[in-house]
Phi, psi and omega in degrees: 000317179296319182302323180301324183263344186246001183052048179060014178260128177273137176214155179235135177247121177249122179249121178252123179253121178256119179256115179273126174289145179214134179238144177236135178230136175253129174246146184253355178194173182299321182299321178294323176295318178297318180297319177299314179300318180295327175297320177293320179298325182297340179251019186302158174207154179302141180070024174291132181236121179238121183253122184251136178221150180154165182296167172303137177077014184273347176122007182299311181288326176300316177301315180298321177301320179296317177298313182300314179302315181292334176280357180083022180271123183262354180289155175288129181263121175231161180292129181278050186304316185266334179270348181072310184227130172242136179250136179229146177258129177208204177308319168234152175297145174247125177248106184256121184240144171232107187258014182304313184288346180287338180051038177087348181266104183257008181304128175079358182273327178079026182301317183301331180299327182288340183295339183235023180271004175086011180248192173259124181253125175239124184242114174276143182063036184300334179301336182286347180233033183310323186293343179250359181290145177296152181292331177259119183187174174243123176261133175232121178257126179261125179242127179279126176262312175206195186308322183245332188275135178228149170248125177257124178253115184256130177233107178279140176242106180107152185301318182298325179280330173296315179297322178301311180298317180297322181290325186272323186264000000 
């Protein structure tokens, strides 16, 4: 029967199905976004990488403020749009990046070095540098519903990030 359809040629078809885990959280104000971030900080680990994407004003920097507060950082957190990378000292170092202006060109910036410096790395507009992101990370997409309400779509890449989401959510 196989010969009839394969012309005596043996072939094997391997189908790999990748099921991406995805979590959705709705926040109704900035404080709820900060609380979600603080929950993630409570499960922090060295070299944690969180990639944030979403429109302007969707809550990326607010989320980062929540992480920073929970790390014990008292400095004012602003988006590092023009400096690209801001470093803060807390329980773990926080490396806050805004790569929007790079337009995908990371030459000479040294972003990859931060992935293994033992801190928490938060990258705003991470989709613009997808090609250099580590395979293990947490992606969070911020979607604006209305003036205050946001939907956060979390996609963990790697077991450690899957476990992180399960512990926090």
